[in-house]
KOLGULO-393533 format. One record per residue (C-alpha): z, y negated, x; residue number from 1. Coordinates in steps of 0.05 Angstrom, whole numbers, plus 32768, in hexadecimal, padded with zeros to 4 digits. Example, Ala and Ser with C-alpha at 12.3 -4.5 7.8 and 13.67 -1.06 7.14 Angstrom:
BEGIN
<r pz="809C" py="805A" px="80F6" num="1"/>
<r pz="808F" py="8015" px="8111" num="2"/>
END
This chain:
BEGIN
<r pz="8481" py="7E8B" px="7C6D" num="1"/>
<r pz="845B" py="7E8E" px="7CB4" num="2"/>
<r pz="8466" py="7E68" px="7CE9" num="3"/>
<r pz="8433" py="7E50" px="7D1E" num="4"/>
<r pz="8444" py="7E71" px="7D60" num="5"/>
<r pz="846B" py="7E56" px="7D9A" num="6"/>
<r pz="8440" py="7E57" px="7DE2" num="7"/>
<r pz="846D" py="7E65" px="7E19" num="8"/>
<r pz="8455" py="7E48" px="7E5D" num="9"/>
<r pz="845C" py="7E80" px="7E90" num="10"/>
<r pz="842B" py="7E68" px="7EC1" num="11"/>
<r pz="8453" py="7E73" px="7F00" num="12"/>
<r pz="846E" py="7EB7" px="7EE7" num="13"/>
<r pz="842B" py="7EC8" px="7EDF" num="14"/>
<r pz="840E" py="7EB2" px="7F25" num="15"/>
<r pz="844F" py="7ED6" px="7F4A" num="16"/>
<r pz="8480" py="7EFE" px="7F1F" num="17"/>
<r pz="84BF" py="7F01" px="7F4F" num="18"/>
<r pz="8502" py="7F04" px="7F49" num="19"/>
<r pz="8510" py="7EB8" px="7F42" num="20"/>
<r pz="8544" py="7E99" px="7F15" num="21"/>
<r pz="8513" py="7E77" px="7EEF" num="22"/>
<r pz="84ED" py="7EB8" px="7EE2" num="23"/>
<r pz="8524" py="7EDD" px="7ECD" num="24"/>
<r pz="8537" py="7EA4" px="7E92" num="25"/>
<r pz="84E5" py="7EB5" px="7E7C" num="26"/>
<r pz="84F4" py="7EFB" px="7E7F" num="27"/>
<r pz="8531" py="7EFC" px="7E53" num="28"/>
<r pz="850F" py="7ECA" px="7E26" num="29"/>
<r pz="84DA" py="7EF9" px="7E15" num="30"/>
<r pz="8509" py="7F39" px="7E18" num="31"/>
<r pz="8534" py="7F13" px="7DDE" num="32"/>
<r pz="8507" py="7EEC" px="7DBC" num="33"/>
<r pz="851F" py="7EF7" px="7D76" num="34"/>
<r pz="84DF" py="7ED5" px="7D4B" num="35"/>
<r pz="84D4" py="7EBA" px="7D18" num="36"/>
<r pz="8494" py="7E96" px="7D2F" num="37"/>
<r pz="846D" py="7EC1" px="7D63" num="38"/>
<r pz="847E" py="7EBE" px="7DB0" num="39"/>
<r pz="8434" py="7EB7" px="7DD2" num="40"/>
<r pz="843B" py="7EB8" px="7E1D" num="41"/>
<r pz="8402" py="7E8B" px="7E44" num="42"/>
<r pz="83F1" py="7E66" px="7E85" num="43"/>
<r pz="83D3" py="7E2A" px="7E9D" num="44"/>
<r pz="838A" py="7E48" px="7EBD" num="45"/>
<r pz="837C" py="7E19" px="7EED" num="46"/>
<r pz="8331" py="7E20" px="7EF5" num="47"/>
<r pz="8324" py="7E0A" px="7EA6" num="48"/>
<r pz="8365" py="7DD8" px="7EA7" num="49"/>
<r pz="837A" py="7DF5" px="7E68" num="50"/>
<r pz="83B3" py="7E28" px="7E4B" num="51"/>
<r pz="839B" py="7E6F" px="7E3E" num="52"/>
<r pz="83C4" py="7EA8" px="7E1E" num="53"/>
<r pz="83D9" py="7EE3" px="7E4C" num="54"/>
<r pz="83C0" py="7F27" px="7E38" num="55"/>
<r pz="83F9" py="7F55" px="7E26" num="56"/>
<r pz="83EA" py="7F8E" px="7E50" num="57"/>
<r pz="83F5" py="7F54" px="7E8E" num="58"/>
<r pz="8433" py="7F3B" px="7E67" num="59"/>
<r pz="844C" py="7F84" px="7E6A" num="60"/>
<r pz="8451" py="7F86" px="7EB3" num="61"/>
<r pz="8467" py="7F41" px="7EBC" num="62"/>
<r pz="84A7" py="7F49" px="7E98" num="63"/>
<r pz="84BA" py="7F8D" px="7EBC" num="64"/>
<r pz="84EC" py="7F8B" px="7EEE" num="65"/>
<r pz="84C5" py="7F85" px="7F2C" num="66"/>
<r pz="84EB" py="7F86" px="7F6C" num="67"/>
<r pz="84DA" py="7F5E" px="7FA3" num="68"/>
<r pz="8497" py="7F2B" px="7FAD" num="69"/>
<r pz="8458" py="7F36" px="7F92" num="70"/>
<r pz="841C" py="7F35" px="7FC8" num="71"/>
<r pz="83E3" py="7F29" px="7FA6" num="72"/>
<r pz="83F1" py="7F16" px="7F5F" num="73"/>
<r pz="83B5" py="7F28" px="7F2D" num="74"/>
<r pz="837F" py="7EF9" px="7F2B" num="75"/>
<r pz="8387" py="7ED5" px="7EE3" num="76"/>
<r pz="835E" py="7EF7" px="7EAD" num="77"/>
<r pz="8330" py="7EBE" px="7E83" num="78"/>
<r pz="8341" py="7EC5" px="7E3C" num="79"/>
<r pz="832A" py="7E8D" px="7E0B" num="80"/>
<r pz="8352" py="7E49" px="7E11" num="81"/>
<r pz="8388" py="7E3C" px="7DDB" num="82"/>
<r pz="8379" py="7DFC" px="7DAD" num="83"/>
<r pz="8394" py="7DB9" px="7DBF" num="84"/>
<r pz="83BC" py="7DB2" px="7D74" num="85"/>
<r pz="83DA" py="7DF4" px="7D7C" num="86"/>
<r pz="83F2" py="7DE6" px="7DC5" num="87"/>
<r pz="840C" py="7DA6" px="7DA8" num="88"/>
<r pz="8431" py="7DBD" px="7D77" num="89"/>
<r pz="844F" py="7DFD" px="7D9A" num="90"/>
<r pz="8451" py="7DF9" px="7DE4" num="91"/>
<r pz="848E" py="7E00" px="7DFD" num="92"/>
<r pz="849C" py="7E0B" px="7E54" num="93"/>
<r pz="84D4" py="7E24" px="7E73" num="94"/>
<r pz="84B4" py="7E22" px="7EB8" num="95"/>
<r pz="84BF" py="7DF5" px="7EF0" num="96"/>
<r pz="8485" py="7DDD" px="7F10" num="97"/>
<r pz="8455" py="7DB1" px="7F40" num="98"/>
<r pz="8413" py="7DB4" px="7F2F" num="99"/>
<r pz="83E6" py="7D78" px="7F25" num="100"/>
<r pz="83B8" py="7D8A" px="7EF4" num="101"/>
<r pz="83ED" py="7DC1" px="7ECB" num="102"/>
<r pz="8417" py="7D7C" px="7EC7" num="103"/>
<r pz="83DD" py="7D52" px="7EB1" num="104"/>
<r pz="83CA" py="7D7F" px="7E7B" num="105"/>
<r pz="8411" py="7D7B" px="7E60" num="106"/>
<r pz="841A" py="7D33" px="7E64" num="107"/>
<r pz="83DA" py="7D2D" px="7E34" num="108"/>
<r pz="83F8" py="7D59" px="7E02" num="109"/>
<r pz="8436" py="7D3A" px="7E06" num="110"/>
<r pz="8418" py="7CF4" px="7DF3" num="111"/>
<r pz="83F4" py="7D0D" px="7DBB" num="112"/>
<r pz="841B" py="7CF6" px="7D76" num="113"/>
<r pz="8427" py="7D38" px="7D5C" num="114"/>
<r pz="8442" py="7D53" px="7D96" num="115"/>
<r pz="8478" py="7D8A" px="7D97" num="116"/>
<r pz="8474" py="7DA1" px="7DDD" num="117"/>
<r pz="84B6" py="7DB7" px="7DF1" num="118"/>
<r pz="84D4" py="7DBC" px="7E37" num="119"/>
<r pz="8513" py="7DE5" px="7E54" num="120"/>
<r pz="8534" py="7DBE" px="7E8D" num="121"/>
<r pz="8560" py="7DE4" px="7EBD" num="122"/>
<r pz="857A" py="7DA9" px="7EE9" num="123"/>
<r pz="8569" py="7D68" px="7F17" num="124"/>
<r pz="8581" py="7D7F" px="7F61" num="125"/>
<r pz="854E" py="7D7C" px="7F82" num="126"/>
<r pz="8545" py="7D2A" px="7F66" num="127"/>
<r pz="8591" py="7D1A" px="7F5E" num="128"/>
<r pz="859F" py="7D3A" px="7FA7" num="129"/>
<r pz="8561" py="7D32" px="7FD7" num="130"/>
<r pz="858F" py="7D35" px="8016" num="131"/>
<r pz="858E" py="7D88" px="800A" num="132"/>
<r pz="8540" py="7D8B" px="800F" num="133"/>
<r pz="850B" py="7D76" px="8047" num="134"/>
<r pz="84F9" py="7D34" px="8057" num="135"/>
<r pz="84CB" py="7D1B" px="801A" num="136"/>
<r pz="84D0" py="7D55" px="7FF0" num="137"/>
<r pz="84EA" py="7D29" px="7FB5" num="138"/>
<r pz="84A3" py="7D07" px="7FB8" num="139"/>
<r pz="8479" py="7D40" px="7FAB" num="140"/>
<r pz="84A7" py="7D5A" px="7F78" num="141"/>
<r pz="84A1" py="7D18" px="7F4C" num="142"/>
<r pz="846A" py="7D1F" px="7F1F" num="143"/>
<r pz="848F" py="7D57" px="7EFB" num="144"/>
<r pz="84C8" py="7D23" px="7EEF" num="145"/>
<r pz="8498" py="7CEB" px="7ED2" num="146"/>
<r pz="8470" py="7D24" px="7EA3" num="147"/>
<r pz="84B7" py="7D35" px="7E8A" num="148"/>
<r pz="84C6" py="7CED" px="7E75" num="149"/>
<r pz="848C" py="7CF9" px="7E44" num="150"/>
<r pz="84A2" py="7D41" px="7E22" num="151"/>
<r pz="84AE" py="7D35" px="7DE3" num="152"/>
<r pz="84EB" py="7D64" px="7DD7" num="153"/>
<r pz="851C" py="7D7A" px="7E17" num="154"/>
<r pz="8552" py="7DB7" px="7E1A" num="155"/>
<r pz="8584" py="7DBF" px="7E50" num="156"/>
<r pz="85A7" py="7DFB" px="7E6D" num="157"/>
<r pz="85E1" py="7DD5" px="7E80" num="158"/>
<r pz="8609" py="7D90" px="7E63" num="159"/>
<r pz="85FB" py="7D79" px="7EAE" num="160"/>
<r pz="85B3" py="7D78" px="7EAC" num="161"/>
<r pz="85B7" py="7D5A" px="7E64" num="162"/>
<r pz="85DB" py="7D1B" px="7E75" num="163"/>
<r pz="85BC" py="7D12" px="7EC0" num="164"/>
<r pz="8570" py="7D18" px="7E8B" num="165"/>
<r pz="8594" py="7CDC" px="7E59" num="166"/>
<r pz="85B6" py="7CB2" px="7E95" num="167"/>
<r pz="8580" py="7CBA" px="7ECD" num="168"/>
<r pz="853E" py="7CD6" px="7EB2" num="169"/>
<r pz="852C" py="7CB3" px="7E6C" num="170"/>
<r pz="8566" py="7C8E" px="7E5B" num="171"/>
<r pz="8560" py="7CA2" px="7E13" num="172"/>
<r pz="857F" py="7CD2" px="7DDE" num="173"/>
<r pz="8553" py="7CE8" px="7DB1" num="174"/>
<r pz="8528" py="7D15" px="7DDE" num="175"/>
<r pz="8565" py="7D3D" px="7E01" num="176"/>
<r pz="856F" py="7D78" px="7DD4" num="177"/>
<r pz="85AC" py="7DAB" px="7DDB" num="178"/>
<r pz="85CB" py="7DCB" px="7E14" num="179"/>
<r pz="85B8" py="7E14" px="7E0F" num="180"/>
<r pz="85E1" py="7E42" px="7E44" num="181"/>
<r pz="85C2" py="7E75" px="7E70" num="182"/>
<r pz="85DF" py="7EB5" px="7E64" num="183"/>
<r pz="8610" py="7EE3" px="7E9A" num="184"/>
<r pz="8602" py="7F26" px="7E80" num="185"/>
<r pz="85C0" py="7F31" px="7EA2" num="186"/>
<r pz="85DA" py="7F6A" px="7ED3" num="187"/>
<r pz="85F9" py="7F8E" px="7E9F" num="188"/>
<r pz="863A" py="7F9B" px="7EC6" num="189"/>
<r pz="8676" py="7FBA" px="7EA2" num="190"/>
<r pz="86B5" py="7F9E" px="7EA5" num="191"/>
<r pz="86D9" py="7FA2" px="7EF1" num="192"/>
<r pz="871B" py="7FC2" px="7EF6" num="193"/>
<r pz="8745" py="7FAF" px="7F1D" num="194"/>
<r pz="875B" py="7FD4" px="7F62" num="195"/>
<r pz="8785" py="7FB8" px="7F96" num="196"/>
<r pz="8756" py="7FE2" px="7FC4" num="197"/>
<r pz="871B" py="7FAE" px="7FC0" num="198"/>
<r pz="871B" py="7F79" px="7FF6" num="199"/>
<r pz="86D4" py="7F60" px="7FF1" num="200"/>
<r pz="86C2" py="7F1C" px="7FE6" num="201"/>
<r pz="8674" py="7F14" px="7FD3" num="202"/>
<r pz="864D" py="7ED2" px="7FD0" num="203"/>
<r pz="8605" py="7EE4" px="7FAA" num="204"/>
<r pz="85CE" py="7EB4" px="7FB9" num="205"/>
<r pz="8598" py="7E91" px="7FE3" num="206"/>
<r pz="85BE" py="7E7C" px="802A" num="207"/>
<r pz="85A9" py="7E2B" px="8024" num="208"/>
<r pz="85D5" py="7DEA" px="803A" num="209"/>
<r pz="85E6" py="7DE0" px="7FF2" num="210"/>
<r pz="8609" py="7E20" px="7FE5" num="211"/>
<r pz="8637" py="7E14" px="801D" num="212"/>
<r pz="8637" py="7E5A" px="8031" num="213"/>
<r pz="8643" py="7E3B" px="807D" num="214"/>
<r pz="8685" py="7E2B" px="8064" num="215"/>
<r pz="8695" py="7E6D" px="8045" num="216"/>
<r pz="867B" py="7E93" px="808A" num="217"/>
<r pz="86AA" py="7E6B" px="80B8" num="218"/>
<r pz="86E8" py="7E78" px="8085" num="219"/>
<r pz="86DF" py="7EBD" px="808E" num="220"/>
<r pz="86D5" py="7EBA" px="80D8" num="221"/>
<r pz="8717" py="7E8F" px="80D9" num="222"/>
<r pz="8737" py="7EC9" px="80AA" num="223"/>
<r pz="871F" py="7EFE" px="80E3" num="224"/>
<r pz="8736" py="7EDC" px="8117" num="225"/>
<r pz="8778" py="7ED5" px="80F2" num="226"/>
<r pz="8770" py="7F20" px="80E1" num="227"/>
<r pz="8777" py="7F18" px="809B" num="228"/>
<r pz="875D" py="7F5D" px="8076" num="229"/>
<r pz="8726" py="7F3E" px="8052" num="230"/>
<r pz="86D9" py="7F52" px="8054" num="231"/>
<r pz="869C" py="7F23" px="8042" num="232"/>
<r pz="865A" py="7F34" px="8021" num="233"/>
<r pz="8621" py="7F0B" px="8020" num="234"/>
<r pz="85E5" py="7F19" px="7FF3" num="235"/>
<r pz="85A8" py="7EF0" px="7FFC" num="236"/>
<r pz="856F" py="7ED1" px="8024" num="237"/>
<r pz="8571" py="7E9E" px="8060" num="238"/>
<r pz="854F" py="7E5B" px="8053" num="239"/>
<r pz="8529" py="7E3C" px="8088" num="240"/>
<r pz="8551" py="7E00" px="807D" num="241"/>
<r pz="8590" py="7E1D" px="8088" num="242"/>
<r pz="8599" py="7E23" px="80DA" num="243"/>
<r pz="85E6" py="7E21" px="80DF" num="244"/>
<r pz="85EA" py="7E5F" px="80AA" num="245"/>
<r pz="85BC" py="7E7F" px="80D2" num="246"/>
<r pz="85DF" py="7E72" px="8111" num="247"/>
<r pz="861F" py="7E87" px="80EE" num="248"/>
<r pz="8604" py="7EC6" px="80D9" num="249"/>
<r pz="85E9" py="7EDC" px="8111" num="250"/>
<r pz="862E" py="7ECE" px="8139" num="251"/>
<r pz="864F" py="7EF6" px="8102" num="252"/>
<r pz="8621" py="7F33" px="80F8" num="253"/>
<r pz="864D" py="7F5F" px="812A" num="254"/>
<r pz="868E" py="7F5D" px="80F8" num="255"/>
<r pz="86A1" py="7F95" px="80E3" num="256"/>
<r pz="86BD" py="7F6F" px="80A7" num="257"/>
<r pz="8675" py="7F4B" px="8097" num="258"/>
<r pz="8641" py="7F68" px="8079" num="259"/>
<r pz="85F5" py="7F3E" px="8064" num="260"/>
<r pz="85C1" py="7F5E" px="8038" num="261"/>
<r pz="8582" py="7F30" px="802D" num="262"/>
<r pz="8573" py="7F46" px="7FE4" num="263"/>
<r pz="8590" py="7F7E" px="7FB7" num="264"/>
<r pz="8573" py="7FA0" px="7F7A" num="265"/>
<r pz="859C" py="7F8F" px="7F32" num="266"/>
<r pz="85B6" py="7FD5" px="7F3A" num="267"/>
<r pz="85CC" py="7FC0" px="7F7F" num="268"/>
<r pz="85ED" py="7F81" px="7F6B" num="269"/>
<r pz="861A" py="7FA7" px="7F29" num="270"/>
<r pz="8630" py="7FD2" px="7F63" num="271"/>
<r pz="863E" py="7F9C" px="7F96" num="272"/>
<r pz="8668" py="7F73" px="7F5B" num="273"/>
<r pz="868F" py="7FAD" px="7F48" num="274"/>
<r pz="86A5" py="7FB8" px="7F8F" num="275"/>
<r pz="86BA" py="7F6D" px="7F9B" num="276"/>
<r pz="86F9" py="7F4F" px="7F97" num="277"/>
<r pz="86D9" py="7F11" px="7F7E" num="278"/>
<r pz="86A3" py="7EE7" px="7F86" num="279"/>
<r pz="8699" py="7EA5" px="7FAD" num="280"/>
<r pz="8671" py="7E68" px="7F86" num="281"/>
<r pz="867B" py="7E21" px="7FAB" num="282"/>
<r pz="8634" py="7E0E" px="7FA8" num="283"/>
<r pz="8636" py="7DBF" px="7FAD" num="284"/>
<r pz="85F5" py="7DB1" px="7F88" num="285"/>
<r pz="85F3" py="7DF2" px="7F59" num="286"/>
<r pz="85BD" py="7DE3" px="7F1C" num="287"/>
<r pz="85E6" py="7E1D" px="7EF0" num="288"/>
<r pz="8609" py="7E4E" px="7F0D" num="289"/>
<r pz="85F3" py="7E94" px="7EF6" num="290"/>
<r pz="8612" py="7EB8" px="7F2C" num="291"/>
<r pz="8657" py="7EA5" px="7F19" num="292"/>
<r pz="864B" py="7EB0" px="7ECB" num="293"/>
<r pz="8638" py="7EF9" px="7EE4" num="294"/>
<r pz="8677" py="7F06" px="7F0D" num="295"/>
<r pz="86A5" py="7EED" px="7ED6" num="296"/>
<r pz="8675" py="7F13" px="7EA6" num="297"/>
<r pz="8688" py="7F50" px="7ED2" num="298"/>
<r pz="86DB" py="7F3D" px="7ECB" num="299"/>
<r pz="86CE" py="7F31" px="7F20" num="300"/>
<r pz="86F1" py="7EF4" px="7F2C" num="301"/>
<r pz="86D3" py="7EB5" px="7F4E" num="302"/>
<r pz="86DF" py="7E80" px="7F83" num="303"/>
<r pz="86C1" py="7E44" px="7F65" num="304"/>
<r pz="86B4" py="7DFC" px="7F7D" num="305"/>
<r pz="86CC" py="7DCE" px="7F43" num="306"/>
<r pz="8691" py="7DB2" px="7F17" num="307"/>
<r pz="865E" py="7DEF" px="7F1A" num="308"/>
<r pz="863D" py="7DE2" px="7EDA" num="309"/>
<r pz="8643" py="7E2D" px="7EBC" num="310"/>
<r pz="8686" py="7E30" px="7EC1" num="311"/>
<r pz="8691" py="7DF5" px="7EA1" num="312"/>
<r pz="8678" py="7E16" px="7E5B" num="313"/>
<r pz="86A5" py="7E4B" px="7E5B" num="314"/>
<r pz="86F5" py="7E48" px="7E58" num="315"/>
<r pz="871E" py="7E42" px="7E90" num="316"/>
<r pz="8732" py="7E89" px="7EA8" num="317"/>
<r pz="8718" py="7EBC" px="7EE0" num="318"/>
<r pz="8713" py="7E89" px="7F1E" num="319"/>
<r pz="8735" py="7E63" px="7F54" num="320"/>
<r pz="871C" py="7E17" px="7F50" num="321"/>
<r pz="8715" py="7DF9" px="7F99" num="322"/>
<r pz="8701" py="7DAA" px="7F9C" num="323"/>
<r pz="86D4" py="7DAD" px="7FD6" num="324"/>
<r pz="86AF" py="7DE0" px="7FF5" num="325"/>
<r pz="86D9" py="7DE6" px="8042" num="326"/>
<r pz="86E7" py="7E26" px="8066" num="327"/>
<r pz="8730" py="7E13" px="8067" num="328"/>
<r pz="872A" py="7E0E" px="8013" num="329"/>
<r pz="8706" py="7E49" px="800B" num="330"/>
<r pz="872E" py="7E76" px="803C" num="331"/>
<r pz="876D" py="7E5E" px="801B" num="332"/>
<r pz="874C" py="7E7A" px="7FD8" num="333"/>
<r pz="8741" py="7EB8" px="7FFA" num="334"/>
<r pz="8785" py="7EC1" px="8010" num="335"/>
<r pz="8797" py="7EB3" px="7FCC" num="336"/>
<r pz="876B" py="7EE4" px="7FAC" num="337"/>
<r pz="878B" py="7F1C" px="7FE1" num="338"/>
<r pz="87CF" py="7F1A" px="7FB5" num="339"/>
<r pz="87C6" py="7F52" px="7F87" num="340"/>
<r pz="87EA" py="7F34" px="7F4D" num="341"/>
<r pz="87BB" py="7EF4" px="7F4C" num="342"/>
<r pz="877A" py="7F20" px="7F55" num="343"/>
<r pz="878E" py="7F4B" px="7F1A" num="344"/>
<r pz="87A4" py="7F0C" px="7EF1" num="345"/>
<r pz="875D" py="7EE6" px="7F02" num="346"/>
<r pz="873B" py="7F33" px="7EE9" num="347"/>
<r pz="8760" py="7F2F" px="7EA9" num="348"/>
<r pz="8755" py="7EEA" px="7E95" num="349"/>
<r pz="8709" py="7EF7" px="7EA7" num="350"/>
<r pz="8708" py="7F38" px="7E79" num="351"/>
<r pz="870E" py="7F10" px="7E44" num="352"/>
<r pz="86E9" py="7ED7" px="7E4C" num="353"/>
<r pz="86A0" py="7EC3" px="7E1C" num="354"/>
<r pz="8666" py="7EC5" px="7E52" num="355"/>
<r pz="862D" py="7EB1" px="7E2D" num="356"/>
<r pz="85F9" py="7EE7" px="7E23" num="357"/>
<r pz="85B6" py="7EE5" px="7E35" num="358"/>
<r pz="85A1" py="7EFD" px="7DDF" num="359"/>
<r pz="85CD" py="7EBE" px="7DD3" num="360"/>
<r pz="85A4" py="7E96" px="7E01" num="361"/>
<r pz="8562" py="7EA9" px="7DE5" num="362"/>
<r pz="8580" py="7EA4" px="7D9C" num="363"/>
<r pz="8598" py="7E63" px="7DA4" num="364"/>
<r pz="8555" py="7E48" px="7DC9" num="365"/>
<r pz="8528" py="7E6D" px="7D9E" num="366"/>
<r pz="854C" py="7E41" px="7D61" num="367"/>
<r pz="853E" py="7DFE" px="7D89" num="368"/>
<r pz="84F4" py="7E08" px="7D97" num="369"/>
<r pz="84EB" py="7E20" px="7D4C" num="370"/>
<r pz="850C" py="7DDE" px="7D36" num="371"/>
<r pz="8540" py="7E05" px="7D16" num="372"/>
<r pz="8575" py="7DDE" px="7D33" num="373"/>
<r pz="85A9" py="7DEC" px="7D67" num="374"/>
<r pz="85EA" py="7DC9" px="7D74" num="375"/>
<r pz="85ED" py="7D9D" px="7DAB" num="376"/>
END
């Protein structure tokens, strides 16, 4: 039986195909889409206020692993608008956006009686933790949330997001679809082998207040002052809203045991993980937590803050969990992991964990999008 196509909205990815976390999800969906329905990439063309298909030659460029930023994104290629009936029956959005014309187009589609529009929702951190954003940011983001309330069917990447949607956004259960965890095998890293000579602890992610990088830096400054033999590598750009972190980074940049790189290719990240004794993930408002997933998938132990959504979706093991992201508790966890027996035990636990894969994520997502049903 022929199935109607599924139109996947890639507007942001087409406009600026950088290595963001959401763009990664979109590339993995395209890479692993299993059928049976054809997946048709589309974008919202603001000039005609309609959704149009993305040409195949453009798509091949977009889904490649493009390093760095794209300074001059290509001008959209004009194609025939997709019919309203086709969109209403099979439009799927995996992006987060705040364009009013695009949001209004979704609202109109969602209000049609036959609407089968679906969205994948990542988190509600900007709304539930406005203190982490510049003043009045949440007000600008509210139109997205208002349209989300009209979307007939929604899936989520974590239980935290699903509960927030039901309890805080719509207060209804009938629109809340399944939780479909993201994959942790995207780096293609082989299982790490324990090596007592590895003394480096690594943080990977944007340096911003909600990631508690300042606490990590202060913890290691304390350890180095006590002549503890441990190194720290920070991989990520400094957010403009992180002046405290920027100041500490400047103070520590001369330390022999400290390395900061602003960005790294996936190949470089694989090497960084393989050379790490453990990674550190102590963000207080992490929407999901792919990085600790990837670390455990590579059998690299994690120092993790309690409550990271991704870690709550897999069995215990492979990590040291702390109650709050204080320099003292982080330093204590580092000292614990410098014990070879502890580190090797956690490495062995991590190697046995069943971390969800991207292939599995896309297959579950495709089943839900195509009305085949997924366990909630």
